[in-house]
mmCIF file of the N, C-alpha and C atoms, coordinates in Angstrom:
data_MODEL
# 
_entry.id   MODEL 
# 
loop_
_atom_site.group_PDB 
_atom_site.id 
_atom_site.type_symbol 
_atom_site.label_atom_id 
_atom_site.label_alt_id 
_atom_site.label_comp_id 
_atom_site.label_asym_id 
_atom_site.label_entity_id 
_atom_site.label_seq_id 
_atom_site.pdbx_PDB_ins_code 
_atom_site.Cartn_x 
_atom_site.Cartn_y 
_atom_site.Cartn_z 
_atom_site.occupancy 
_atom_site.B_iso_or_equiv 
_atom_site.pdbx_formal_charge 
_atom_site.auth_seq_id 
_atom_site.auth_comp_id 
_atom_site.auth_asym_id 
_atom_site.auth_atom_id 
_atom_site.pdbx_PDB_model_num 
ATOM 1   N N  . UNK A 1 1  ? -11.747 -4.103  20.202  1.00 0.00 ? 1  UNK A N  1 
ATOM 2   C CA . UNK A 1 1  ? -10.848 -5.090  19.532  1.00 0.00 ? 1  UNK A CA 1 
ATOM 3   C C  . UNK A 1 1  ? -9.250  -4.814  19.780  1.00 0.00 ? 1  UNK A C  1 
ATOM 4   N N  . UNK A 1 2  ? -8.281  -6.382  20.664  1.00 0.00 ? 2  UNK A N  1 
ATOM 5   C CA . UNK A 1 2  ? -8.042  -6.236  21.268  1.00 0.00 ? 2  UNK A CA 1 
ATOM 6   C C  . UNK A 1 2  ? -6.324  -6.457  20.166  1.00 0.00 ? 2  UNK A C  1 
ATOM 7   N N  . UNK A 1 3  ? -5.235  -6.629  20.652  1.00 0.00 ? 3  UNK A N  1 
ATOM 8   C CA . UNK A 1 3  ? -4.273  -6.383  20.785  1.00 0.00 ? 3  UNK A CA 1 
ATOM 9   C C  . UNK A 1 3  ? -3.211  -6.910  21.485  1.00 0.00 ? 3  UNK A C  1 
ATOM 10  N N  . UNK A 1 4  ? -1.964  -8.124  20.598  1.00 0.00 ? 4  UNK A N  1 
ATOM 11  C CA . UNK A 1 4  ? -0.792  -8.454  21.792  1.00 0.00 ? 4  UNK A CA 1 
ATOM 12  C C  . UNK A 1 4  ? 0.353   -6.899  22.129  1.00 0.00 ? 4  UNK A C  1 
ATOM 13  N N  . UNK A 1 5  ? 0.331   -5.818  20.890  1.00 0.00 ? 5  UNK A N  1 
ATOM 14  C CA . UNK A 1 5  ? 1.271   -6.248  21.541  1.00 0.00 ? 5  UNK A CA 1 
ATOM 15  C C  . UNK A 1 5  ? 0.512   -3.921  21.389  1.00 0.00 ? 5  UNK A C  1 
ATOM 16  N N  . UNK A 1 6  ? 1.024   -3.031  22.430  1.00 0.00 ? 6  UNK A N  1 
ATOM 17  C CA . UNK A 1 6  ? 0.669   -1.592  22.847  1.00 0.00 ? 6  UNK A CA 1 
ATOM 18  C C  . UNK A 1 6  ? 0.894   -0.224  21.813  1.00 0.00 ? 6  UNK A C  1 
ATOM 19  N N  . UNK A 1 7  ? 1.917   -0.552  20.427  1.00 0.00 ? 7  UNK A N  1 
ATOM 20  C CA . UNK A 1 7  ? 2.179   0.007   19.999  1.00 0.00 ? 7  UNK A CA 1 
ATOM 21  C C  . UNK A 1 7  ? 0.894   -0.082  18.706  1.00 0.00 ? 7  UNK A C  1 
ATOM 22  N N  . UNK A 1 8  ? 0.631   -1.452  17.953  1.00 0.00 ? 8  UNK A N  1 
ATOM 23  C CA . UNK A 1 8  ? -0.795  -1.584  17.640  1.00 0.00 ? 8  UNK A CA 1 
ATOM 24  C C  . UNK A 1 8  ? -2.117  -1.096  18.171  1.00 0.00 ? 8  UNK A C  1 
ATOM 25  N N  . UNK A 1 9  ? -1.775  -1.216  18.729  1.00 0.00 ? 9  UNK A N  1 
ATOM 26  C CA . UNK A 1 9  ? -3.515  -0.621  19.619  1.00 0.00 ? 9  UNK A CA 1 
ATOM 27  C C  . UNK A 1 9  ? -3.212  1.406   19.653  1.00 0.00 ? 9  UNK A C  1 
ATOM 28  N N  . UNK A 1 10 ? -2.334  2.043   19.638  1.00 0.00 ? 10 UNK A N  1 
ATOM 29  C CA . UNK A 1 10 ? -1.569  2.925   19.859  1.00 0.00 ? 10 UNK A CA 1 
ATOM 30  C C  . UNK A 1 10 ? -1.929  3.156   17.793  1.00 0.00 ? 10 UNK A C  1 
ATOM 31  N N  . UNK A 1 11 ? -1.874  2.319   16.700  1.00 0.00 ? 11 UNK A N  1 
ATOM 32  C CA . UNK A 1 11 ? -1.319  3.101   16.115  1.00 0.00 ? 11 UNK A CA 1 
ATOM 33  C C  . UNK A 1 11 ? -3.640  2.698   15.025  1.00 0.00 ? 11 UNK A C  1 
ATOM 34  N N  . UNK A 1 12 ? -3.883  1.788   15.672  1.00 0.00 ? 12 UNK A N  1 
ATOM 35  C CA . UNK A 1 12 ? -5.411  1.797   15.534  1.00 0.00 ? 12 UNK A CA 1 
ATOM 36  C C  . UNK A 1 12 ? -5.957  2.789   16.638  1.00 0.00 ? 12 UNK A C  1 
ATOM 37  N N  . UNK A 1 13 ? -5.592  3.175   17.392  1.00 0.00 ? 13 UNK A N  1 
ATOM 38  C CA . UNK A 1 13 ? -5.908  4.080   17.907  1.00 0.00 ? 13 UNK A CA 1 
ATOM 39  C C  . UNK A 1 13 ? -5.963  5.354   17.328  1.00 0.00 ? 13 UNK A C  1 
ATOM 40  N N  . UNK A 1 14 ? -4.843  5.912   16.649  1.00 0.00 ? 14 UNK A N  1 
ATOM 41  C CA . UNK A 1 14 ? -4.906  7.622   15.156  1.00 0.00 ? 14 UNK A CA 1 
ATOM 42  C C  . UNK A 1 14 ? -6.219  6.626   14.932  1.00 0.00 ? 14 UNK A C  1 
ATOM 43  N N  . UNK A 1 15 ? -6.433  6.282   14.291  1.00 0.00 ? 15 UNK A N  1 
ATOM 44  C CA . UNK A 1 15 ? -7.287  5.576   13.236  1.00 0.00 ? 15 UNK A CA 1 
ATOM 45  C C  . UNK A 1 15 ? -8.909  6.928   13.468  1.00 0.00 ? 15 UNK A C  1 
ATOM 46  N N  . UNK A 1 16 ? -9.633  6.478   15.252  1.00 0.00 ? 16 UNK A N  1 
ATOM 47  C CA . UNK A 1 16 ? -9.912  6.705   15.457  1.00 0.00 ? 16 UNK A CA 1 
ATOM 48  C C  . UNK A 1 16 ? -10.413 8.168   16.336  1.00 0.00 ? 16 UNK A C  1 
ATOM 49  N N  . UNK A 1 17 ? -9.158  8.639   16.508  1.00 0.00 ? 17 UNK A N  1 
ATOM 50  C CA . UNK A 1 17 ? -8.689  10.166  16.980  1.00 0.00 ? 17 UNK A CA 1 
ATOM 51  C C  . UNK A 1 17 ? -8.688  11.094  15.816  1.00 0.00 ? 17 UNK A C  1 
ATOM 52  N N  . UNK A 1 18 ? -8.397  10.506  14.296  1.00 0.00 ? 18 UNK A N  1 
ATOM 53  C CA . UNK A 1 18 ? -8.222  10.677  13.049  1.00 0.00 ? 18 UNK A CA 1 
ATOM 54  C C  . UNK A 1 18 ? -6.823  11.582  12.897  1.00 0.00 ? 18 UNK A C  1 
ATOM 55  N N  . UNK A 1 19 ? -5.635  10.698  13.802  1.00 0.00 ? 19 UNK A N  1 
ATOM 56  C CA . UNK A 1 19 ? -4.234  12.102  14.292  1.00 0.00 ? 19 UNK A CA 1 
ATOM 57  C C  . UNK A 1 19 ? -3.681  11.302  13.019  1.00 0.00 ? 19 UNK A C  1 
ATOM 58  N N  . UNK A 1 20 ? -2.708  12.041  12.101  1.00 0.00 ? 20 UNK A N  1 
ATOM 59  C CA . UNK A 1 20 ? -2.718  12.060  11.265  1.00 0.00 ? 20 UNK A CA 1 
ATOM 60  C C  . UNK A 1 20 ? -0.829  12.299  10.783  1.00 0.00 ? 20 UNK A C  1 
ATOM 61  N N  . UNK A 1 21 ? -0.075  11.861  12.011  1.00 0.00 ? 21 UNK A N  1 
ATOM 62  C CA . UNK A 1 21 ? 1.788   12.530  12.304  1.00 0.00 ? 21 UNK A CA 1 
ATOM 63  C C  . UNK A 1 21 ? 2.217   12.017  11.405  1.00 0.00 ? 21 UNK A C  1 
ATOM 64  N N  . UNK A 1 22 ? 2.192   11.583  9.811   1.00 0.00 ? 22 UNK A N  1 
ATOM 65  C CA . UNK A 1 22 ? 3.125   11.408  9.107   1.00 0.00 ? 22 UNK A CA 1 
ATOM 66  C C  . UNK A 1 22 ? 2.106   12.911  7.318   1.00 0.00 ? 22 UNK A C  1 
ATOM 67  N N  . UNK A 1 23 ? 3.221   13.238  7.133   1.00 0.00 ? 23 UNK A N  1 
ATOM 68  C CA . UNK A 1 23 ? 2.803   14.323  6.537   1.00 0.00 ? 23 UNK A CA 1 
ATOM 69  C C  . UNK A 1 23 ? 3.462   13.826  5.101   1.00 0.00 ? 23 UNK A C  1 
ATOM 70  N N  . UNK A 1 24 ? 3.022   14.420  4.043   1.00 0.00 ? 24 UNK A N  1 
ATOM 71  C CA . UNK A 1 24 ? 4.433   14.002  2.224   1.00 0.00 ? 24 UNK A CA 1 
ATOM 72  C C  . UNK A 1 24 ? 4.783   15.216  2.875   1.00 0.00 ? 24 UNK A C  1 
ATOM 73  N N  . UNK A 1 25 ? 5.605   15.390  2.611   1.00 0.00 ? 25 UNK A N  1 
ATOM 74  C CA . UNK A 1 25 ? 6.804   16.620  2.029   1.00 0.00 ? 25 UNK A CA 1 
ATOM 75  C C  . UNK A 1 25 ? 6.475   17.505  0.892   1.00 0.00 ? 25 UNK A C  1 
ATOM 76  N N  . UNK A 1 26 ? 5.331   16.321  -0.205  1.00 0.00 ? 26 UNK A N  1 
ATOM 77  C CA . UNK A 1 26 ? 5.609   16.742  -1.123  1.00 0.00 ? 26 UNK A CA 1 
ATOM 78  C C  . UNK A 1 26 ? 4.646   17.580  -1.603  1.00 0.00 ? 26 UNK A C  1 
ATOM 79  N N  . UNK A 1 27 ? 2.606   17.074  -0.841  1.00 0.00 ? 27 UNK A N  1 
ATOM 80  C CA . UNK A 1 27 ? 1.567   17.908  -1.020  1.00 0.00 ? 27 UNK A CA 1 
ATOM 81  C C  . UNK A 1 27 ? 1.174   17.777  0.360   1.00 0.00 ? 27 UNK A C  1 
ATOM 82  N N  . UNK A 1 28 ? 1.529   17.682  1.480   1.00 0.00 ? 28 UNK A N  1 
ATOM 83  C CA . UNK A 1 28 ? 1.383   17.696  1.944   1.00 0.00 ? 28 UNK A CA 1 
ATOM 84  C C  . UNK A 1 28 ? 0.371   17.564  2.948   1.00 0.00 ? 28 UNK A C  1 
ATOM 85  N N  . UNK A 1 29 ? -0.617  15.922  2.123   1.00 0.00 ? 29 UNK A N  1 
ATOM 86  C CA . UNK A 1 29 ? -1.685  15.009  2.924   1.00 0.00 ? 29 UNK A CA 1 
ATOM 87  C C  . UNK A 1 29 ? -1.220  13.817  3.520   1.00 0.00 ? 29 UNK A C  1 
ATOM 88  N N  . UNK A 1 30 ? -2.257  13.904  4.389   1.00 0.00 ? 30 UNK A N  1 
ATOM 89  C CA . UNK A 1 30 ? -1.708  13.334  5.856   1.00 0.00 ? 30 UNK A CA 1 
ATOM 90  C C  . UNK A 1 30 ? -1.919  11.512  5.932   1.00 0.00 ? 30 UNK A C  1 
ATOM 91  N N  . UNK A 1 31 ? -1.171  10.856  6.710   1.00 0.00 ? 31 UNK A N  1 
ATOM 92  C CA . UNK A 1 31 ? -1.444  9.668   6.207   1.00 0.00 ? 31 UNK A CA 1 
ATOM 93  C C  . UNK A 1 31 ? -1.546  9.329   8.152   1.00 0.00 ? 31 UNK A C  1 
ATOM 94  N N  . UNK A 1 32 ? -2.103  8.351   8.750   1.00 0.00 ? 32 UNK A N  1 
ATOM 95  C CA . UNK A 1 32 ? -1.674  7.612   10.329  1.00 0.00 ? 32 UNK A CA 1 
ATOM 96  C C  . UNK A 1 32 ? -1.257  6.734   10.364  1.00 0.00 ? 32 UNK A C  1 
ATOM 97  N N  . UNK A 1 33 ? -0.625  5.335   9.549   1.00 0.00 ? 33 UNK A N  1 
ATOM 98  C CA . UNK A 1 33 ? 1.161   5.505   8.596   1.00 0.00 ? 33 UNK A CA 1 
ATOM 99  C C  . UNK A 1 33 ? 1.445   5.732   8.662   1.00 0.00 ? 33 UNK A C  1 
ATOM 100 N N  . UNK A 1 34 ? 2.778   5.361   8.692   1.00 0.00 ? 34 UNK A N  1 
ATOM 101 C CA . UNK A 1 34 ? 3.987   5.217   8.156   1.00 0.00 ? 34 UNK A CA 1 
ATOM 102 C C  . UNK A 1 34 ? 3.813   4.844   6.894   1.00 0.00 ? 34 UNK A C  1 
ATOM 103 N N  . UNK A 1 35 ? 3.794   3.419   6.416   1.00 0.00 ? 35 UNK A N  1 
ATOM 104 C CA . UNK A 1 35 ? 3.557   2.955   5.485   1.00 0.00 ? 35 UNK A CA 1 
ATOM 105 C C  . UNK A 1 35 ? 2.199   3.381   4.262   1.00 0.00 ? 35 UNK A C  1 
ATOM 106 N N  . UNK A 1 36 ? 1.960   3.846   5.070   1.00 0.00 ? 36 UNK A N  1 
ATOM 107 C CA . UNK A 1 36 ? 0.937   4.931   3.431   1.00 0.00 ? 36 UNK A CA 1 
ATOM 108 C C  . UNK A 1 36 ? 1.267   5.768   3.516   1.00 0.00 ? 36 UNK A C  1 
ATOM 109 N N  . UNK A 1 37 ? 2.153   6.447   4.246   1.00 0.00 ? 37 UNK A N  1 
ATOM 110 C CA . UNK A 1 37 ? 2.400   7.540   3.269   1.00 0.00 ? 37 UNK A CA 1 
ATOM 111 C C  . UNK A 1 37 ? 4.037   7.043   1.760   1.00 0.00 ? 37 UNK A C  1 
ATOM 112 N N  . UNK A 1 38 ? 4.784   5.638   2.862   1.00 0.00 ? 38 UNK A N  1 
ATOM 113 C CA . UNK A 1 38 ? 5.933   5.243   2.094   1.00 0.00 ? 38 UNK A CA 1 
ATOM 114 C C  . UNK A 1 38 ? 5.427   5.438   0.012   1.00 0.00 ? 38 UNK A C  1 
ATOM 115 N N  . UNK A 1 39 ? 4.252   5.179   0.867   1.00 0.00 ? 39 UNK A N  1 
ATOM 116 C CA . UNK A 1 39 ? 3.148   4.062   -0.557  1.00 0.00 ? 39 UNK A CA 1 
ATOM 117 C C  . UNK A 1 39 ? 3.089   5.295   -1.609  1.00 0.00 ? 39 UNK A C  1 
ATOM 118 N N  . UNK A 1 40 ? 2.400   6.172   -0.342  1.00 0.00 ? 40 UNK A N  1 
ATOM 119 C CA . UNK A 1 40 ? 2.443   7.769   -1.429  1.00 0.00 ? 40 UNK A CA 1 
ATOM 120 C C  . UNK A 1 40 ? 2.681   8.084   -2.093  1.00 0.00 ? 40 UNK A C  1 
ATOM 121 N N  . UNK A 1 41 ? 4.322   8.501   -1.179  1.00 0.00 ? 41 UNK A N  1 
ATOM 122 C CA . UNK A 1 41 ? 5.505   9.177   -2.142  1.00 0.00 ? 41 UNK A CA 1 
ATOM 123 C C  . UNK A 1 41 ? 5.696   8.208   -2.981  1.00 0.00 ? 41 UNK A C  1 
ATOM 124 N N  . UNK A 1 42 ? 5.564   7.174   -3.570  1.00 0.00 ? 42 UNK A N  1 
ATOM 125 C CA . UNK A 1 42 ? 6.124   6.154   -4.401  1.00 0.00 ? 42 UNK A CA 1 
ATOM 126 C C  . UNK A 1 42 ? 4.852   7.346   -5.751  1.00 0.00 ? 42 UNK A C  1 
ATOM 127 N N  . UNK A 1 43 ? 3.972   7.481   -5.478  1.00 0.00 ? 43 UNK A N  1 
ATOM 128 C CA . UNK A 1 43 ? 2.999   8.347   -6.817  1.00 0.00 ? 43 UNK A CA 1 
ATOM 129 C C  . UNK A 1 43 ? 3.561   9.655   -7.004  1.00 0.00 ? 43 UNK A C  1 
ATOM 130 N N  . UNK A 1 44 ? 4.229   10.074  -6.775  1.00 0.00 ? 44 UNK A N  1 
ATOM 131 C CA . UNK A 1 44 ? 5.307   11.703  -6.552  1.00 0.00 ? 44 UNK A CA 1 
ATOM 132 C C  . UNK A 1 44 ? 6.258   11.239  -7.542  1.00 0.00 ? 44 UNK A C  1 
ATOM 133 N N  . UNK A 1 45 ? 6.877   9.889   -6.997  1.00 0.00 ? 45 UNK A N  1 
ATOM 134 C CA . UNK A 1 45 ? 8.602   9.600   -7.743  1.00 0.00 ? 45 UNK A CA 1 
ATOM 135 C C  . UNK A 1 45 ? 8.825   8.528   -8.639  1.00 0.00 ? 45 UNK A C  1 
ATOM 136 N N  . UNK A 1 46 ? 7.469   8.170   -9.055  1.00 0.00 ? 46 UNK A N  1 
ATOM 137 C CA . UNK A 1 46 ? 7.120   6.851   -9.548  1.00 0.00 ? 46 UNK A CA 1 
ATOM 138 C C  . UNK A 1 46 ? 8.007   5.691   -9.785  1.00 0.00 ? 46 UNK A C  1 
ATOM 139 N N  . UNK A 1 47 ? 7.999   5.909   -8.477  1.00 0.00 ? 47 UNK A N  1 
ATOM 140 C CA . UNK A 1 47 ? 8.887   4.421   -8.329  1.00 0.00 ? 47 UNK A CA 1 
ATOM 141 C C  . UNK A 1 47 ? 8.273   3.234   -8.443  1.00 0.00 ? 47 UNK A C  1 
ATOM 142 N N  . UNK A 1 48 ? 8.209   1.884   -8.624  1.00 0.00 ? 48 UNK A N  1 
ATOM 143 C CA . UNK A 1 48 ? 7.789   1.390   -8.975  1.00 0.00 ? 48 UNK A CA 1 
ATOM 144 C C  . UNK A 1 48 ? 8.982   -0.702  -8.541  1.00 0.00 ? 48 UNK A C  1 
ATOM 145 N N  . UNK A 1 49 ? 8.892   -0.600  -7.033  1.00 0.00 ? 49 UNK A N  1 
ATOM 146 C CA . UNK A 1 49 ? 9.777   -1.246  -7.126  1.00 0.00 ? 49 UNK A CA 1 
ATOM 147 C C  . UNK A 1 49 ? 9.655   -3.599  -7.097  1.00 0.00 ? 49 UNK A C  1 
ATOM 148 N N  . UNK A 1 50 ? 8.679   -3.185  -6.857  1.00 0.00 ? 50 UNK A N  1 
ATOM 149 C CA . UNK A 1 50 ? 7.223   -4.897  -6.579  1.00 0.00 ? 50 UNK A CA 1 
ATOM 150 C C  . UNK A 1 50 ? 7.730   -5.037  -8.446  1.00 0.00 ? 50 UNK A C  1 
ATOM 151 N N  . UNK A 1 51 ? 8.607   -5.824  -8.898  1.00 0.00 ? 51 UNK A N  1 
ATOM 152 C CA . UNK A 1 51 ? 8.884   -5.700  -10.577 1.00 0.00 ? 51 UNK A CA 1 
ATOM 153 C C  . UNK A 1 51 ? 8.254   -7.614  -10.246 1.00 0.00 ? 51 UNK A C  1 
ATOM 154 N N  . UNK A 1 52 ? 7.336   -8.061  -12.474 1.00 0.00 ? 52 UNK A N  1 
ATOM 155 C CA . UNK A 1 52 ? 6.727   -8.704  -12.639 1.00 0.00 ? 52 UNK A CA 1 
ATOM 156 C C  . UNK A 1 52 ? 8.170   -9.731  -12.845 1.00 0.00 ? 52 UNK A C  1 
ATOM 157 N N  . UNK A 1 53 ? 8.361   -11.177 -12.790 1.00 0.00 ? 53 UNK A N  1 
ATOM 158 C CA . UNK A 1 53 ? 9.336   -11.253 -12.727 1.00 0.00 ? 53 UNK A CA 1 
ATOM 159 C C  . UNK A 1 53 ? 9.177   -11.987 -14.385 1.00 0.00 ? 53 UNK A C  1 
ATOM 160 N N  . UNK A 1 54 ? 7.113   -12.455 -14.936 1.00 0.00 ? 54 UNK A N  1 
ATOM 161 C CA . UNK A 1 54 ? 7.443   -12.502 -16.306 1.00 0.00 ? 54 UNK A CA 1 
ATOM 162 C C  . UNK A 1 54 ? 7.802   -11.749 -17.406 1.00 0.00 ? 54 UNK A C  1 
ATOM 163 N N  . UNK A 1 55 ? 6.971   -10.994 -17.033 1.00 0.00 ? 55 UNK A N  1 
ATOM 164 C CA . UNK A 1 55 ? 6.750   -9.494  -17.335 1.00 0.00 ? 55 UNK A CA 1 
ATOM 165 C C  . UNK A 1 55 ? 7.824   -7.773  -17.044 1.00 0.00 ? 55 UNK A C  1 
ATOM 166 N N  . UNK A 1 56 ? 8.509   -8.295  -16.142 1.00 0.00 ? 56 UNK A N  1 
ATOM 167 C CA . UNK A 1 56 ? 8.970   -7.017  -15.600 1.00 0.00 ? 56 UNK A CA 1 
ATOM 168 C C  . UNK A 1 56 ? 8.290   -5.524  -15.417 1.00 0.00 ? 56 UNK A C  1 
ATOM 169 N N  . UNK A 1 57 ? 6.919   -5.901  -15.793 1.00 0.00 ? 57 UNK A N  1 
ATOM 170 C CA . UNK A 1 57 ? 5.752   -4.484  -15.258 1.00 0.00 ? 57 UNK A CA 1 
ATOM 171 C C  . UNK A 1 57 ? 6.592   -4.167  -13.812 1.00 0.00 ? 57 UNK A C  1 
ATOM 172 N N  . UNK A 1 58 ? 6.288   -3.184  -13.410 1.00 0.00 ? 58 UNK A N  1 
ATOM 173 C CA . UNK A 1 58 ? 7.090   -2.495  -11.903 1.00 0.00 ? 58 UNK A CA 1 
ATOM 174 C C  . UNK A 1 58 ? 5.555   -2.462  -11.126 1.00 0.00 ? 58 UNK A C  1 
ATOM 175 N N  . UNK A 1 59 ? 5.292   -2.367  -9.923  1.00 0.00 ? 59 UNK A N  1 
ATOM 176 C CA . UNK A 1 59 ? 3.770   -1.291  -9.328  1.00 0.00 ? 59 UNK A CA 1 
ATOM 177 C C  . UNK A 1 59 ? 4.112   -0.842  -8.096  1.00 0.00 ? 59 UNK A C  1 
ATOM 178 N N  . UNK A 1 60 ? 3.857   -0.033  -7.373  1.00 0.00 ? 60 UNK A N  1 
ATOM 179 C CA . UNK A 1 60 ? 4.073   0.876   -6.238  1.00 0.00 ? 60 UNK A CA 1 
ATOM 180 C C  . UNK A 1 60 ? 3.956   -0.312  -5.012  1.00 0.00 ? 60 UNK A C  1 
ATOM 181 N N  . UNK A 1 61 ? 2.446   -1.338  -5.448  1.00 0.00 ? 61 UNK A N  1 
ATOM 182 C CA . UNK A 1 61 ? 2.559   -2.004  -4.261  1.00 0.00 ? 61 UNK A CA 1 
ATOM 183 C C  . UNK A 1 61 ? 2.598   -2.900  -4.583  1.00 0.00 ? 61 UNK A C  1 
ATOM 184 N N  . UNK A 1 62 ? 2.638   -3.682  -3.409  1.00 0.00 ? 62 UNK A N  1 
ATOM 185 C CA . UNK A 1 62 ? 2.880   -5.726  -3.954  1.00 0.00 ? 62 UNK A CA 1 
ATOM 186 C C  . UNK A 1 62 ? 1.793   -5.961  -3.792  1.00 0.00 ? 62 UNK A C  1 
ATOM 187 N N  . UNK A 1 63 ? 0.498   -5.409  -3.245  1.00 0.00 ? 63 UNK A N  1 
ATOM 188 C CA . UNK A 1 63 ? -1.004  -5.861  -3.799  1.00 0.00 ? 63 UNK A CA 1 
ATOM 189 C C  . UNK A 1 63 ? -0.858  -6.317  -5.327  1.00 0.00 ? 63 UNK A C  1 
ATOM 190 N N  . UNK A 1 64 ? -0.752  -4.827  -6.000  1.00 0.00 ? 64 UNK A N  1 
ATOM 191 C CA . UNK A 1 64 ? -1.041  -4.731  -7.097  1.00 0.00 ? 64 UNK A CA 1 
ATOM 192 C C  . UNK A 1 64 ? 0.210   -5.740  -7.951  1.00 0.00 ? 64 UNK A C  1 
ATOM 193 N N  . UNK A 1 65 ? 0.836   -6.000  -6.867  1.00 0.00 ? 65 UNK A N  1 
ATOM 194 C CA . UNK A 1 65 ? 1.434   -6.942  -8.205  1.00 0.00 ? 65 UNK A CA 1 
ATOM 195 C C  . UNK A 1 65 ? 0.788   -8.923  -7.872  1.00 0.00 ? 65 UNK A C  1 
ATOM 196 N N  . UNK A 1 66 ? 0.553   -8.177  -7.326  1.00 0.00 ? 66 UNK A N  1 
ATOM 197 C CA . UNK A 1 66 ? -0.474  -9.618  -7.062  1.00 0.00 ? 66 UNK A CA 1 
ATOM 198 C C  . UNK A 1 66 ? -1.433  -10.134 -7.454  1.00 0.00 ? 66 UNK A C  1 
ATOM 199 N N  . UNK A 1 67 ? -2.788  -9.026  -7.702  1.00 0.00 ? 67 UNK A N  1 
ATOM 200 C CA . UNK A 1 67 ? -3.050  -8.507  -7.947  1.00 0.00 ? 67 UNK A CA 1 
ATOM 201 C C  . UNK A 1 67 ? -3.154  -8.950  -10.160 1.00 0.00 ? 67 UNK A C  1 
ATOM 202 N N  . UNK A 1 68 ? -1.585  -8.436  -10.950 1.00 0.00 ? 68 UNK A N  1 
ATOM 203 C CA . UNK A 1 68 ? -1.518  -8.103  -12.184 1.00 0.00 ? 68 UNK A CA 1 
ATOM 204 C C  . UNK A 1 68 ? -0.770  -10.230 -12.223 1.00 0.00 ? 68 UNK A C  1 
ATOM 205 N N  . UNK A 1 69 ? -0.402  -9.910  -11.483 1.00 0.00 ? 69 UNK A N  1 
ATOM 206 C CA . UNK A 1 69 ? -0.224  -12.103 -11.495 1.00 0.00 ? 69 UNK A CA 1 
ATOM 207 C C  . UNK A 1 69 ? -1.317  -13.002 -12.232 1.00 0.00 ? 69 UNK A C  1 
ATOM 208 N N  . UNK A 1 70 ? -2.286  -12.602 -10.836 1.00 0.00 ? 70 UNK A N  1 
ATOM 209 C CA . UNK A 1 70 ? -2.730  -13.538 -11.303 1.00 0.00 ? 70 UNK A CA 1 
ATOM 210 C C  . UNK A 1 70 ? -3.712  -13.164 -12.281 1.00 0.00 ? 70 UNK A C  1 
ATOM 211 N N  . UNK A 1 71 ? -4.550  -12.497 -12.419 1.00 0.00 ? 71 UNK A N  1 
ATOM 212 C CA . UNK A 1 71 ? -5.338  -11.784 -13.980 1.00 0.00 ? 71 UNK A CA 1 
ATOM 213 C C  . UNK A 1 71 ? -4.586  -12.360 -14.828 1.00 0.00 ? 71 UNK A C  1 
ATOM 214 N N  . UNK A 1 72 ? -3.201  -12.350 -14.900 1.00 0.00 ? 72 UNK A N  1 
ATOM 215 C CA . UNK A 1 72 ? -2.536  -11.614 -16.382 1.00 0.00 ? 72 UNK A CA 1 
ATOM 216 C C  . UNK A 1 72 ? -1.484  -12.970 -16.677 1.00 0.00 ? 72 UNK A C  1 
ATOM 217 N N  . UNK A 1 73 ? -1.305  -13.528 -15.855 1.00 0.00 ? 73 UNK A N  1 
ATOM 218 C CA . UNK A 1 73 ? 0.162   -15.025 -15.511 1.00 0.00 ? 73 UNK A CA 1 
ATOM 219 C C  . UNK A 1 73 ? -0.585  -16.312 -14.711 1.00 0.00 ? 73 UNK A C  1 
ATOM 220 N N  . UNK A 1 74 ? -1.944  -16.024 -14.069 1.00 0.00 ? 74 UNK A N  1 
ATOM 221 C CA . UNK A 1 74 ? -1.889  -17.263 -13.776 1.00 0.00 ? 74 UNK A CA 1 
ATOM 222 C C  . UNK A 1 74 ? -3.614  -17.934 -14.273 1.00 0.00 ? 74 UNK A C  1 
ATOM 223 N N  . UNK A 1 75 ? -4.232  -18.698 -13.312 1.00 0.00 ? 75 UNK A N  1 
ATOM 224 C CA . UNK A 1 75 ? -5.065  -18.814 -13.986 1.00 0.00 ? 75 UNK A CA 1 
ATOM 225 C C  . UNK A 1 75 ? -6.902  -18.712 -13.514 1.00 0.00 ? 75 UNK A C  1 
ATOM 226 N N  . UNK A 1 76 ? -6.121  -17.829 -13.306 1.00 0.00 ? 76 UNK A N  1 
ATOM 227 C CA . UNK A 1 76 ? -7.582  -17.007 -12.324 1.00 0.00 ? 76 UNK A CA 1 
ATOM 228 C C  . UNK A 1 76 ? -8.141  -15.720 -13.612 1.00 0.00 ? 76 UNK A C  1 
ATOM 229 N N  . UNK A 1 77 ? -9.286  -16.701 -13.844 1.00 0.00 ? 77 UNK A N  1 
ATOM 230 C CA . UNK A 1 77 ? -10.073 -15.510 -14.291 1.00 0.00 ? 77 UNK A CA 1 
ATOM 231 C C  . UNK A 1 77 ? -11.505 -15.309 -13.553 1.00 0.00 ? 77 UNK A C  1 
ATOM 232 N N  . UNK A 1 78 ? -11.382 -14.181 -12.864 1.00 0.00 ? 78 UNK A N  1 
ATOM 233 C CA . UNK A 1 78 ? -13.137 -15.570 -13.045 1.00 0.00 ? 78 UNK A CA 1 
ATOM 234 C C  . UNK A 1 78 ? -14.961 -14.079 -13.454 1.00 0.00 ? 78 UNK A C  1 
ATOM 235 N N  . UNK A 1 79 ? -14.031 -13.328 -13.897 1.00 0.00 ? 79 UNK A N  1 
ATOM 236 C CA . UNK A 1 79 ? -14.925 -12.908 -14.737 1.00 0.00 ? 79 UNK A CA 1 
ATOM 237 C C  . UNK A 1 79 ? -15.126 -13.771 -16.354 1.00 0.00 ? 79 UNK A C  1 
ATOM 238 N N  . UNK A 1 80 ? -16.657 -14.030 -16.667 1.00 0.00 ? 80 UNK A N  1 
ATOM 239 C CA . UNK A 1 80 ? -16.458 -14.448 -17.907 1.00 0.00 ? 80 UNK A CA 1 
ATOM 240 C C  . UNK A 1 80 ? -17.616 -14.121 -18.982 1.00 0.00 ? 80 UNK A C  1 
ATOM 241 N N  . UNK A 1 81 ? -17.592 -13.359 -19.876 1.00 0.00 ? 81 UNK A N  1 
ATOM 242 C CA . UNK A 1 81 ? -18.365 -13.044 -20.869 1.00 0.00 ? 81 UNK A CA 1 
ATOM 243 C C  . UNK A 1 81 ? -19.763 -14.570 -21.014 1.00 0.00 ? 81 UNK A C  1 
# 
């Protein structure tokens, strides 16, 4: 795999080497990337910064909000009876 930035290569190599420098101060779980730790900490704090504009439901991750919006407020209904 090739990268345009050295920092991206370093981050990628941590995955292969199993290096997890970002540790949760609440439970000790470790992560390879800082953003993974930030998202994980929300499981302890209950923070849900991504809010649905239509129903005000909150989500810890943006991808959860996108999925919610598609399934509950959009036309995308992929599963039929």
